C-alpha positions as CSV (number, residue, x, y, z in Angstrom):
1,M,163.1,-42.3,-36.0
2,L,162.3,-44.1,-39.0
3,Y,159.9,-45.9,-37.4
4,L,158.2,-42.7,-36.5
5,Y,157.9,-41.4,-39.9
6,Y,156.8,-44.4,-41.2
7,Y,154.1,-44.7,-38.7
8,I,152.9,-40.9,-39.8
9,M,152.6,-41.6,-43.3
10,K,150.6,-44.9,-42.4
11,L,148.1,-42.5,-40.5
12,S,148.2,-39.6,-43.4
13,S,147.3,-42.5,-45.9
14,K,144.3,-43.8,-44.1
15,K,142.9,-40.4,-43.9
16,E,143.3,-39.9,-47.3
17,K,140.8,-42.9,-48.2
18,K,137.4,-42.1,-48.3
19,T,134.1,-44.3,-47.7
20,E,131.7,-44.4,-51.1
21,Q,129.2,-42.6,-48.4
22,E,131.6,-39.6,-47.6
23,K,132.1,-39.5,-51.5
24,V,128.8,-39.2,-52.4
25,D,127.8,-36.6,-49.9
26,E,131.2,-34.5,-51.2
27,R,129.7,-35.2,-54.5
28,R,126.3,-33.6,-53.3
29,E,127.6,-30.6,-51.7
30,E,129.6,-29.7,-55.0
31,V,126.5,-29.6,-56.8
32,L,124.4,-28.0,-54.4
33,A,127.1,-25.5,-54.1
34,T,127.0,-24.8,-57.6
35,G,123.2,-24.3,-58.0
36,R,123.2,-21.7,-55.3
37,K,125.5,-19.6,-57.9
38,F,121.9,-19.6,-59.7
39,K,119.5,-19.8,-56.5
40,Y,120.4,-16.6,-54.8
41,P,119.9,-14.2,-57.6
42,L,116.7,-15.7,-58.8
43,Q,115.7,-15.2,-54.8
44,W,117.1,-11.5,-55.3
45,T,114.9,-11.0,-58.6
46,K,111.7,-12.5,-57.1
47,H,112.2,-10.0,-54.1
48,R,112.8,-6.8,-56.2
49,V,109.7,-8.3,-58.2
50,V,107.3,-8.4,-54.7
51,M,108.8,-5.0,-53.9
52,S,108.0,-3.5,-57.1
53,T,104.5,-4.7,-57.1
54,V,103.7,-3.6,-53.6
55,L,104.9,-0.2,-54.6
56,I,102.9,-0.1,-57.7
57,A,100.1,-1.0,-55.8
58,F,100.5,1.6,-53.1
59,I,100.7,4.1,-56.1
60,V,97.3,2.7,-57.9
61,I,95.7,3.1,-54.3
62,A,96.8,6.7,-53.7
63,I,95.9,7.8,-57.0
64,I,92.4,6.4,-56.5
65,I,92.2,8.0,-52.8
66,T,93.4,11.4,-53.9
67,S,91.1,11.4,-57.4
68,G,88.2,10.3,-55.0
69,W,89.0,13.2,-52.3
70,L,89.2,15.7,-55.4
71,A,86.0,14.7,-57.0
72,L,84.0,14.4,-53.5
73,Y,85.7,17.3,-52.1
74,R,87.0,19.8,-54.6
75,F,84.9,19.4,-57.8
76,N,81.9,18.2,-55.9
77,M,80.7,15.5,-57.9
78,T,77.8,13.7,-57.4
79,D,77.7,10.6,-60.0
80,D,76.4,7.4,-59.5
81,M,79.8,5.7,-58.9
82,L,81.0,8.0,-56.1
83,F,77.4,7.6,-54.6
84,R,77.9,4.2,-54.6
85,I,81.4,4.3,-53.2
86,T,80.4,6.8,-50.3
87,K,77.4,4.0,-49.1
88,I,80.8,1.5,-48.5
89,L,83.1,3.7,-47.4
90,P,82.3,5.9,-44.2
91,V,83.3,9.4,-45.7
92,S,81.6,12.2,-44.1
93,V,80.5,15.7,-45.7
94,A,80.5,17.5,-42.8
95,S,80.3,17.7,-39.0
96,V,77.4,18.7,-36.6
97,D,78.4,19.2,-32.8
98,S,81.2,16.0,-33.5
99,E,78.6,14.1,-35.1
100,A,79.5,13.1,-38.7
101,V,77.2,13.7,-41.3
102,R,77.5,11.0,-44.1
103,F,78.5,11.8,-47.3
104,S,76.2,9.2,-49.0
105,D,73.1,10.5,-46.7
106,Y,73.9,14.3,-48.4
107,L,74.3,12.2,-51.8
108,M,71.1,10.7,-51.7
109,L,69.0,13.4,-50.6
110,Y,70.4,15.6,-53.7
111,R,70.4,13.1,-55.9
112,S,66.7,12.4,-55.1
113,S,65.6,16.1,-55.3
114,I,67.5,16.9,-58.7
115,D,66.4,13.7,-60.0
116,S,62.7,14.5,-59.6
117,I,62.9,17.7,-60.9
118,E,64.7,16.8,-64.0
119,R,62.2,13.8,-64.4
120,Q,59.0,15.8,-63.7
121,S,59.9,19.1,-65.7
122,G,62.8,18.2,-67.9
123,Q,66.1,19.7,-68.1
124,V,66.6,23.3,-67.6
125,D,67.6,24.5,-71.0
126,N,69.8,27.4,-69.6
127,E,73.3,26.3,-68.8
128,A,73.5,29.1,-66.0
129,S,69.9,28.2,-64.6
130,V,70.7,24.3,-64.6
131,E,73.9,25.3,-61.9
132,D,71.9,27.5,-59.7
133,L,69.3,24.9,-59.3
134,K,72.2,22.4,-58.6
135,L,73.4,24.7,-56.2
136,Q,70.2,25.3,-54.6
137,Y,69.8,21.7,-54.2
138,K,73.2,21.1,-53.2
139,R,72.6,23.7,-50.3
140,A,69.4,22.1,-49.1
141,A,70.6,18.5,-49.3
142,L,73.5,19.3,-47.2
143,T,71.3,21.4,-44.9
144,E,69.1,18.0,-44.3
145,A,71.8,15.8,-44.0
146,E,73.3,17.8,-41.3
147,R,69.8,18.0,-39.4
148,Y,69.2,14.1,-39.6
149,A,73.1,14.0,-38.3
150,Y,72.1,16.0,-35.6
151,A,69.2,13.8,-35.1
152,I,71.1,10.5,-34.9
153,K,73.2,12.4,-32.3
154,L,70.4,13.5,-30.0
155,A,68.8,9.9,-30.4
156,G,71.7,8.3,-28.8
157,E,71.8,10.8,-25.9
158,N,68.1,10.2,-25.5
159,D,67.9,6.8,-25.9
160,I,65.7,6.7,-29.0
161,T,65.7,4.1,-31.6
162,V,63.7,3.2,-34.8
163,T,63.5,-0.8,-35.5
164,N,63.4,-2.5,-38.7
165,E,59.9,-3.5,-38.3
166,E,58.9,0.4,-37.9
167,V,60.5,1.0,-41.4
168,K,59.0,-1.9,-43.1
169,D,55.5,-0.4,-41.4
170,E,56.5,3.1,-42.6
171,F,57.0,1.5,-46.1
172,E,53.9,-0.4,-46.2
173,R,51.7,2.8,-45.3
174,H,53.8,4.7,-48.3
175,L,52.4,2.0,-50.6
176,H,48.6,2.9,-50.1
177,I,49.3,6.7,-49.5
178,G,46.7,9.0,-51.7
179,G,44.3,5.8,-51.2
180,I,45.7,3.9,-54.1
181,E,46.5,0.2,-53.8
182,R,50.1,-0.6,-54.9
183,S,52.3,-3.6,-55.2
184,E,55.9,-3.4,-53.5
185,E,57.1,-3.8,-57.1
186,S,55.2,-1.1,-58.7
187,F,56.2,1.3,-55.6
188,V,59.7,0.5,-56.0
189,K,59.7,1.2,-59.5
190,I,58.0,4.6,-59.2
191,I,60.6,5.6,-56.8
192,E,63.4,4.4,-58.7
193,D,61.7,6.4,-62.0
194,N,61.0,9.5,-60.2
195,F,63.3,9.8,-57.5
196,G,66.3,7.8,-58.6
197,L,66.3,5.5,-55.2
198,S,66.7,1.7,-54.6
199,K,64.3,0.3,-52.3
200,S,67.1,0.0,-49.9
201,E,68.0,3.9,-49.9
202,Y,64.3,4.8,-50.0
203,E,64.3,2.8,-46.3
204,R,67.1,4.5,-45.2
205,M,65.0,8.3,-46.0
206,L,62.2,6.7,-43.7
207,Y,64.3,5.7,-41.0
208,L,66.0,9.2,-41.0
209,T,62.5,10.7,-41.1
210,L,61.1,8.6,-38.3
211,L,64.5,9.3,-36.2
212,K,64.1,12.7,-36.6
213,A,60.4,13.1,-35.8
214,K,60.6,10.8,-32.4
215,V,63.6,12.8,-31.6
216,E,61.8,16.3,-32.2
217,E,59.0,15.2,-29.9
218,K,61.2,14.0,-27.3
219,I,63.0,16.8,-26.9
220,D,60.4,19.5,-27.3
221,T,58.9,19.8,-23.9
222,N,57.4,23.4,-25.0
223,A,55.3,21.9,-27.5
224,D,54.3,19.0,-25.0
225,A,53.1,21.8,-22.6
226,I,51.2,24.1,-25.1
227,S,49.5,20.8,-26.9
228,K,48.4,20.2,-23.1
229,E,46.9,23.7,-22.6
230,V,45.0,23.2,-26.1
231,E,43.5,20.5,-24.5
232,K,42.5,22.2,-21.3
233,M,40.8,24.7,-23.3
234,L,38.9,22.5,-25.7
235,A,37.6,21.0,-23.2
236,E,36.7,24.1,-21.2
237,N,34.8,25.6,-24.0
238,G,33.2,22.6,-25.6
239,G,35.8,22.3,-28.3
240,N,35.7,26.1,-29.8
241,Y,38.7,25.7,-31.9
242,T,38.6,29.5,-32.6
243,A,38.2,30.4,-29.7
244,V,41.6,28.6,-28.8
245,A,43.0,29.8,-32.0
246,E,42.8,33.5,-30.7
247,A,43.9,33.0,-27.2
248,L,47.0,31.3,-28.0
249,G,48.1,33.3,-31.2
250,D,51.1,32.5,-33.1
251,K,51.8,29.7,-30.2
252,I,50.1,27.6,-32.7
253,N,48.5,27.3,-36.5
254,Y,45.0,27.3,-37.0
255,E,43.4,26.0,-40.4
256,E,40.1,25.4,-41.5
257,T,39.6,23.1,-45.3
258,G,36.9,25.6,-46.2
259,G,35.1,22.9,-47.8
260,F,35.4,19.2,-48.5
261,V,38.4,17.7,-49.5
262,S,40.0,14.0,-49.9
263,A,39.6,11.4,-47.0
264,Q,43.2,10.7,-48.6
265,N,44.6,13.9,-48.6
266,I,48.3,14.4,-47.8
267,D,48.3,17.0,-44.9
268,G,50.2,15.2,-42.1
269,G,47.0,12.5,-41.5
270,R,44.7,15.0,-40.3
271,A,42.3,14.0,-43.1
272,T,43.0,10.4,-42.4
273,E,41.8,11.0,-38.8
274,A,39.0,13.1,-39.6
275,I,37.5,10.5,-41.3
276,K,37.0,8.3,-38.3
277,L,35.1,11.0,-36.5
278,E,31.3,11.8,-37.1
279,P,29.9,15.4,-37.5
280,G,31.1,17.4,-34.2
281,G,33.7,14.9,-33.0
282,Q,37.1,15.7,-32.2
283,S,40.2,13.9,-32.3
284,G,42.8,13.5,-29.3
285,R,46.3,15.2,-29.6
286,F,48.5,12.9,-32.2
287,V,51.9,13.4,-33.8
288,S,51.8,14.4,-37.4
289,I,52.8,11.9,-40.0
290,N,55.6,14.4,-41.1
291,G,57.2,14.4,-37.7
292,D,56.8,18.2,-37.5
293,G,53.9,18.8,-34.7
294,Y,51.1,17.8,-32.8
295,Y,47.4,18.0,-34.4
296,F,44.2,18.2,-33.2
297,V,40.9,17.8,-35.5
298,K,37.6,18.6,-35.5
299,L,35.0,17.0,-37.9
300,I,32.3,19.4,-39.4
301,D,30.8,16.9,-41.8
302,K,31.8,14.3,-44.2
303,T,30.9,12.0,-47.1
304,E,32.0,8.5,-48.0
305,T,34.8,9.5,-49.7
306,E,35.6,13.3,-48.1
307,V,35.8,15.8,-45.2
308,N,35.3,18.8,-43.9
309,F,37.4,19.9,-40.9
310,V,39.4,22.4,-38.9
311,S,42.7,21.7,-37.3
312,I,45.0,22.8,-34.8
313,K,48.8,22.4,-34.6
314,V,51.4,22.7,-32.4
315,P,54.5,23.1,-33.9
316,F,58.0,21.3,-32.8
317,T,60.3,24.1,-32.6
318,E,63.0,23.1,-30.2
319,F,64.9,21.1,-32.8
320,Q,65.6,23.9,-34.8
321,T,66.2,26.3,-32.4
322,Q,69.1,23.9,-31.2
323,F,70.1,23.5,-34.5
324,D,70.6,27.2,-35.7
325,K,72.2,27.8,-32.4
326,L,74.8,25.0,-33.4
327,K,75.2,27.3,-36.7
328,E,75.5,30.4,-34.5
329,D,78.2,28.7,-32.4
330,G,80.4,27.5,-35.0
331,K,79.6,23.8,-34.3
332,I,78.8,22.5,-37.4
333,S,81.8,22.2,-40.1
334,E,81.5,21.9,-43.7
335,F,84.1,19.7,-46.1
336,I,82.8,21.0,-49.3
337,E,82.1,24.3,-50.4
338,I,78.7,25.3,-51.4
339,A,76.8,28.6,-51.5
340,T,74.9,29.5,-47.9
341,E,71.3,29.7,-47.7
């Protein structure tokens, strides 16, 4: 029995002895345990800082979004900062047959119109008149933006596109409007000073105009049929424009210059076509530069810089007819309040 007790005590004394490595490990664990007392509270503080930062960021973003929404959709503001924001963010000002109307297009059209009036005519003195004028131009700009949106929708349905090259060519043509040679730099300065538009914004307007013109021509089968009838009648009566005008009545628009006008006259391209002819000569059918119909021109006389001619126009009407029908059917939704036309 005494032997057994002695043996147990000997084993216990062996267990109590520790190696140097065990002592080092034990000491390290004590230090780490002490450090954890400070580590975990610090981690919790960092967590709270991160959460607070995220919360503040969300609040700031919410305030910015709310302020922007109120500025655009409730106060109907049109300042430069909002215009720049809408060019980046795809926000809509209206919807036409489920096609979004870009807020930036509306603001671009409005600002170019009101800016031109203010710069060319000066500020209107009467405050009430100023507000009336702004409402008129806002209404016109929104309606035009809606037309362009509908043109974009129809273009997609009819596989109609406008290339960058076409926009570039149209921009180049505008450099020489009125027979004046302008540099790109001087022309950009003109559109900035008179319309408040940058080159890229002007090119956007050209793109929309070209696209709408292509769409109008594509969908207006009635105008195509009438223009072919005009061609046939002119061929049969020896180019008697007056007789065609009397026969077709309000289906067409007949016009005489009544004398000489500049060959650079801004008239949808008629004067430009007329100067190419000889007296008595007739053009074929061509689309108006404005994209609003077909033209036929007969030259009466010309000088080096002037022309005297008669013309027939077959206007495009189908696009506007469809657009008006969308209004009647309630398929145009506006997200801002502007007095009706």
